[in-house]
GUVEXVO-282421 format. One record per residue (C-alpha): residue number from 1; x, y, z. Coordinates in steps of 0.05 Angstrom, whole numbers, padded with zeros to 5 digits. Each point is the difference from the previous one (the first is absolute). Layout:
N
R NUM X Y Z
...
***
This chain:
152
R 1 -00097 00898 -00632
R 2 -00032 00006 00070
R 3 00011 -00049 00060
R 4 -00058 -00046 00002
R 5 00017 -00031 00074
R 6 00013 -00067 00022
R 7 -00033 -00061 -00028
R 8 00018 -00071 00006
R 9 00078 -00013 00009
R 10 00053 00046 00019
R 11 -00001 00074 -00010
R 12 00031 00019 -00072
R 13 00052 00054 00024
R 14 00024 00007 -00069
R 15 -00068 00027 -00024
R 16 00004 00050 00058
R 17 00066 00022 -00020
R 18 -00023 00009 -00073
R 19 -00059 00036 00021
R 20 00044 00051 00043
R 21 00049 00010 -00061
R 22 -00060 00014 -00044
R 23 -00029 00051 00049
R 24 00059 00049 -00017
R 25 00003 00012 00074
R 26 00076 -00001 -00008
R 27 -00002 00067 -00036
R 28 -00052 00033 00041
R 29 00020 -00022 00071
R 30 00064 -00040 00002
R 31 -00001 -00006 00074
R 32 -00068 -00034 00001
R 33 00020 -00042 -00061
R 34 00061 -00027 00041
R 35 -00039 -00012 00060
R 36 -00052 -00040 -00036
R 37 00054 -00039 -00038
R 38 00035 -00018 00063
R 39 -00066 -00023 00036
R 40 -00012 -00044 -00062
R 41 00072 -00027 00008
R 42 -00007 -00014 00074
R 43 -00071 -00030 -00006
R 44 00031 -00048 -00058
R 45 00062 -00016 00051
R 46 -00053 -00016 00058
R 47 -00045 -00039 -00048
R 48 00059 -00048 -00019
R 49 00018 -00005 00076
R 50 -00071 -00023 00016
R 51 -00010 -00044 -00058
R 52 00068 -00032 00020
R 53 -00022 -00010 00072
R 54 -00068 -00030 -00020
R 55 00035 -00048 -00048
R 56 00044 -00020 00055
R 57 -00058 -00011 00052
R 58 -00045 -00035 -00055
R 59 00064 -00046 -00016
R 60 00008 -00016 00074
R 61 -00073 -00013 00009
R 62 -00003 -00049 -00059
R 63 00064 -00033 00023
R 64 -00023 -00007 00069
R 65 -00070 -00024 -00021
R 66 00025 -00050 -00050
R 67 00050 -00024 00050
R 68 -00051 -00005 00058
R 69 -00049 -00031 -00045
R 70 00053 -00051 -00023
R 71 00014 -00015 00075
R 72 -00069 -00007 00021
R 73 -00010 -00049 -00061
R 74 00061 -00043 00019
R 75 -00028 -00006 00072
R 76 -00067 -00021 -00017
R 77 00026 -00050 -00052
R 78 00050 -00024 00059
R 79 -00057 -00004 00046
R 80 -00042 -00039 -00045
R 81 00055 -00049 -00016
R 82 00021 -00009 00073
R 83 -00012 -00058 00042
R 84 -00032 00015 00066
R 85 -00016 -00045 00057
R 86 -00066 00026 00035
R 87 -00045 -00028 00057
R 88 -00065 00017 -00038
R 89 -00015 -00017 -00071
R 90 00021 00066 -00038
R 91 00003 -00034 -00069
R 92 -00051 00052 -00033
R 93 00050 00054 00021
R 94 00068 -00037 -00007
R 95 -00003 -00054 -00049
R 96 00065 -00038 00019
R 97 -00019 00004 00076
R 98 -00006 -00065 00044
R 99 -00041 -00001 00062
R 100 00039 -00032 00057
R 101 -00046 -00054 00030
R 102 00020 -00038 00062
R 103 00001 -00073 -00011
R 104 -00027 -00051 00049
R 105 00032 00008 00068
R 106 00030 00067 -00017
R 107 -00025 00066 00034
R 108 00009 00072 -00017
R 109 00001 00052 00057
R 110 -00006 00073 -00028
R 111 -00017 00030 00062
R 112 00065 00041 00000
R 113 00003 00057 -00047
R 114 00046 -00012 -00063
R 115 00016 -00073 00024
R 116 -00025 -00067 -00016
R 117 00014 -00055 00049
R 118 -00007 -00072 -00028
R 119 -00004 -00056 00048
R 120 -00008 -00075 -00009
R 121 -00065 -00004 00040
R 122 00027 -00052 00048
R 123 00018 -00056 -00048
R 124 00063 -00041 00002
R 125 00024 -00043 -00054
R 126 00042 -00066 -00002
R 127 00027 -00035 -00060
R 128 -00034 -00060 -00027
R 129 00042 -00063 00008
R 130 -00010 -00071 -00035
R 131 00005 -00036 00065
R 132 00061 -00038 -00020
R 133 00060 -00001 00044
R 134 00040 00039 -00006
R 135 -00048 00055 -00010
R 136 -00010 00020 -00073
R 137 -00032 00071 -00009
R 138 -00052 -00001 -00055
R 139 00002 00055 -00059
R 140 -00039 00016 -00057
R 141 00055 -00027 -00048
R 142 00019 00071 -00017
R 143 00039 00008 00065
R 144 -00061 00033 00038
R 145 -00009 -00031 00068
R 146 -00072 -00025 00017
R 147 -00019 00032 00067
R 148 -00055 -00018 00050
R 149 -00035 00055 00032
R 150 -00021 -00008 00074
R 151 -00022 00041 00060
R 152 00046 -00009 00063
***
């Protein structure tokens, strides 16, 4: 049986060994037979080492890839579910975002990088009273004071 070369998969060193034995080279040229036999044995050993190395590399790649993909998925899910306070409407990208809008009398100063200064816009507040003596401060009934804004 003649050696047919390499096809798909690993080289079949057993068939090489059988071919060598059937060639009767052992009786005709024992030194050449021993040399070829040792070459086959060493190739088999190196093939096992290469296969083990590739199996380890592929295993590491699969582990790293699955861990990285899972970490990316977890991050994306966390970002989608997180609450963000933005100063422009980002609802299309961040569904749980809330736009920070300055109410009446409130001003935002964004001139300093990475800072937002919030000022009252020059208004002051005084509590609303009933006018009775002694003064009674008015509330909403839930404990919230009623305040009147004025410009000093």
